[in-house]
C-alpha positions as CSV (number, residue, x, y, z in Angstrom):
1,M,-0.2,0.2,-0.2
2,S,1.2,3.6,-0.6
3,N,-0.2,7.6,-1.1
4,K,-1.2,7.4,-5.3
5,L,-2.1,10.3,-7.0
6,F,-4.8,10.4,-9.4
7,S,-6.0,12.9,-12.2
8,I,-9.6,12.7,-12.1
9,A,-11.1,11.0,-15.1
10,Y,-15.3,9.6,-16.2
11,F,-16.0,6.2,-15.6
12,P,-13.0,5.0,-15.3
13,P,-11.3,2.1,-16.0
14,V,-11.5,-1.3,-13.7
15,D,-7.5,-0.5,-13.0
16,Y,-8.3,2.8,-11.9
17,L,-10.4,1.5,-8.7
18,F,-8.4,-0.6,-8.2
19,E,-4.7,0.8,-8.1
20,M,-7.4,3.4,-5.4
21,K,-8.7,0.8,-3.6
22,N,-5.3,-0.5,-2.4
23,A,-3.8,3.4,-1.3
24,D,-3.1,4.3,1.8
25,S,-4.1,7.5,0.9
26,V,-5.3,8.9,-3.1
27,L,-4.9,12.7,-3.8
28,I,-6.5,14.2,-6.6
29,E,-4.8,16.3,-8.8
30,T,-6.7,19.8,-9.0
31,C,-4.1,22.1,-10.8
32,E,-3.2,20.5,-14.1
33,N,-3.8,21.4,-17.7
34,Y,-7.0,20.1,-19.2
35,Q,-5.3,17.5,-21.5
36,K,-7.4,15.9,-24.8
37,Q,-8.1,12.1,-25.8
38,T,-7.2,10.9,-22.3
39,Y,-10.5,9.5,-19.5
40,R,-10.5,13.5,-18.2
41,N,-13.6,13.3,-20.6
42,R,-13.7,10.0,-21.8
43,A,-14.3,6.6,-21.1
44,T,-14.9,2.9,-23.4
45,I,-17.3,0.6,-22.1
46,L,-18.3,-2.5,-25.0
47,T,-21.1,-2.7,-26.9
48,G,-23.2,-5.3,-29.1
49,N,-21.0,-3.1,-31.8
50,G,-17.4,-3.8,-30.1
51,L,-16.1,-0.9,-28.5
52,Y,-17.9,2.1,-27.7
53,D,-15.5,5.8,-26.1
54,L,-18.9,8.0,-24.3
55,I,-16.9,11.3,-24.2
56,I,-18.3,14.4,-22.8
57,P,-18.2,17.3,-25.6
58,I,-16.2,20.3,-23.7
59,I,-16.4,23.8,-24.7
60,R,-13.1,25.2,-26.1
61,S,-11.4,28.3,-24.3
62,D,-8.7,29.8,-23.4
63,V,-8.8,27.4,-20.5
64,K,-6.5,25.1,-19.6
65,Q,-6.9,23.9,-15.6
66,I,-8.8,20.8,-15.3
67,K,-11.2,22.7,-12.8
68,E,-11.5,25.7,-15.5
69,V,-13.4,23.2,-17.5
70,R,-17.1,23.2,-18.5
71,I,-19.3,21.0,-20.0
72,D,-20.2,22.1,-23.4
73,N,-24.1,21.3,-22.9
74,S,-25.7,22.2,-26.5
75,Y,-25.1,18.5,-27.1
76,E,-27.8,15.7,-25.3
77,W,-24.6,14.1,-24.6
78,Q,-26.3,12.8,-21.5
79,R,-29.5,11.5,-23.1
80,H,-26.7,10.3,-25.6
81,H,-24.3,8.8,-22.8
82,W,-27.5,7.2,-21.1
83,K,-28.9,5.5,-23.8
84,T,-25.9,3.6,-25.0
85,I,-25.2,2.6,-21.4
86,E,-28.9,1.4,-21.5
87,S,-28.5,-0.3,-24.1
88,A,-24.5,-1.8,-23.6
89,Y,-25.6,-3.2,-20.4
90,N,-29.4,-3.8,-20.0
91,N,-28.8,-7.5,-19.6
92,S,-26.3,-7.4,-17.7
93,P,-26.7,-9.6,-14.3
94,Y,-26.1,-7.0,-12.0
95,F,-27.2,-3.3,-14.5
96,L,-30.9,-2.8,-12.9
97,Y,-29.8,-2.9,-9.0
98,Y,-27.3,-0.6,-10.2
99,R,-29.0,1.5,-13.0
100,D,-30.2,3.5,-9.9
101,F,-26.9,4.9,-8.8
102,F,-25.8,6.4,-11.9
103,E,-29.3,7.7,-14.2
104,P,-29.5,11.1,-12.2
105,F,-25.7,12.3,-13.4
106,F,-27.9,11.9,-16.6
107,L,-30.8,13.6,-16.1
108,K,-29.4,16.9,-14.9
109,K,-27.7,19.9,-16.2
110,S,-24.0,19.9,-14.8
111,T,-21.3,22.4,-15.7
112,F,-17.7,21.8,-14.8
113,L,-16.8,18.3,-15.8
114,F,-13.8,18.4,-12.7
115,D,-17.3,18.8,-10.8
116,F,-19.3,15.8,-13.1
117,N,-17.1,12.9,-12.2
118,L,-15.8,14.1,-8.6
119,E,-19.4,13.7,-7.7
120,L,-19.1,10.6,-9.7
121,L,-15.6,8.9,-8.5
122,H,-17.5,9.7,-4.3
123,L,-20.6,7.2,-6.1
124,L,-17.7,4.9,-7.6
125,R,-15.6,4.6,-4.4
126,K,-19.5,4.2,-1.8
127,L,-20.4,1.2,-4.1
128,F,-16.9,-0.4,-4.5
129,S,-16.8,-0.2,-0.6
130,I,-13.3,2.5,-1.3
131,T,-13.2,4.1,2.2
132,N,-9.6,5.5,2.4
133,P,-8.9,8.8,3.0
134,V,-9.3,11.4,-0.8
135,L,-7.1,14.8,-0.9
136,F,-6.4,17.1,-3.7
137,T,-3.3,18.8,-5.1
138,E,-2.9,22.6,-3.8
139,T,-0.3,23.4,-6.3
140,F,0.3,21.3,-9.6
141,E,4.1,19.7,-9.2
142,L,5.7,18.3,-11.8
143,H,7.3,15.3,-10.2
144,P,5.5,15.0,-6.3
145,I,7.7,13.3,-3.3
146,G,6.4,10.5,-1.5
147,M,3.5,9.1,-3.5
148,E,3.2,7.3,-6.2
149,D,1.8,9.5,-10.0
150,L,-0.2,7.4,-11.1
151,R,-1.6,11.4,-13.6
152,G,-0.1,9.7,-16.7
153,F,-0.3,6.3,-16.4
154,F,-4.0,5.8,-17.7
155,L,-4.3,6.5,-21.2
156,P,-6.9,5.3,-23.5
157,E,-4.4,4.5,-26.3
158,N,-2.5,1.8,-23.5
159,R,-5.3,-0.6,-22.2
160,T,-2.9,-2.6,-20.2
161,F,-2.0,-0.2,-17.5
162,R,-0.5,-3.7,-14.7
163,Q,0.9,-7.0,-15.2
164,K,-2.3,-8.3,-12.8
165,K,-5.4,-8.7,-15.6
166,I,-8.0,-8.7,-13.9
167,Q,-10.6,-10.8,-15.5
168,Y,-14.6,-11.5,-16.3
169,Q,-17.5,-12.2,-18.1
170,Q,-18.2,-9.9,-20.6
171,V,-21.5,-8.9,-22.0
172,F,-20.6,-9.3,-25.5
173,S,-17.9,-11.9,-24.7
174,D,-19.8,-14.3,-27.5
175,R,-18.4,-12.2,-30.2
176,F,-15.7,-10.0,-28.9
177,D,-12.4,-11.1,-27.2
178,F,-12.5,-9.6,-24.0
179,A,-11.8,-6.4,-23.8
180,E,-8.9,-5.5,-20.9
181,N,-9.4,-1.7,-18.2
182,L,-13.1,-1.2,-20.0
183,A,-14.9,1.9,-17.7
184,C,-16.0,0.5,-14.1
185,I,-19.8,0.0,-14.8
186,D,-18.5,-2.6,-16.6
187,Y,-17.2,-4.9,-14.2
188,L,-20.0,-3.0,-11.9
189,F,-22.9,-4.4,-13.7
190,T,-21.3,-7.7,-15.1
191,K,-19.7,-8.9,-12.2
192,G,-21.0,-6.8,-8.7
193,R,-18.9,-4.6,-6.5
194,D,-15.8,-7.0,-5.1
195,F,-12.3,-7.0,-7.1
């Protein structure tokens, strides 16, 4: 166990929560610049047509810090994301049990990406029984001391994060090979909350 530093993420990959659960304490980066093509505003799920990225649209502006990034609500992204999630997981073993926890996130408008993701992360930590303390950075440190820096570790182009593979029966395993490190809801809806 150790102290671990994470970037915020939208429905983070399974390994993200596994690493979080196995930390003495968790530090969430609040002062980094927003980075495109990351899990900060995207989650990958498996649908009947294969891997699919759910992407939260953001308003392009001069704002750089992650806490200041605004969600573009001119597009009905929440409706689209929820319908895609329902379609992909409606027949999974635990979807009906957990759906009422998540549906409210797709019925209300959120202004800031960080706030939306943080509220979602608090729910995920509760559902996965992750109880270690969560702290937030006050300044950006390129090379933080005394903690494992996982801010750049979880990237969509690198889906194999750790040697330990968390495998389980996925919804469309009759059509596709096992897909590593999908959004944590894939694991939750198909296997339940215990790692």
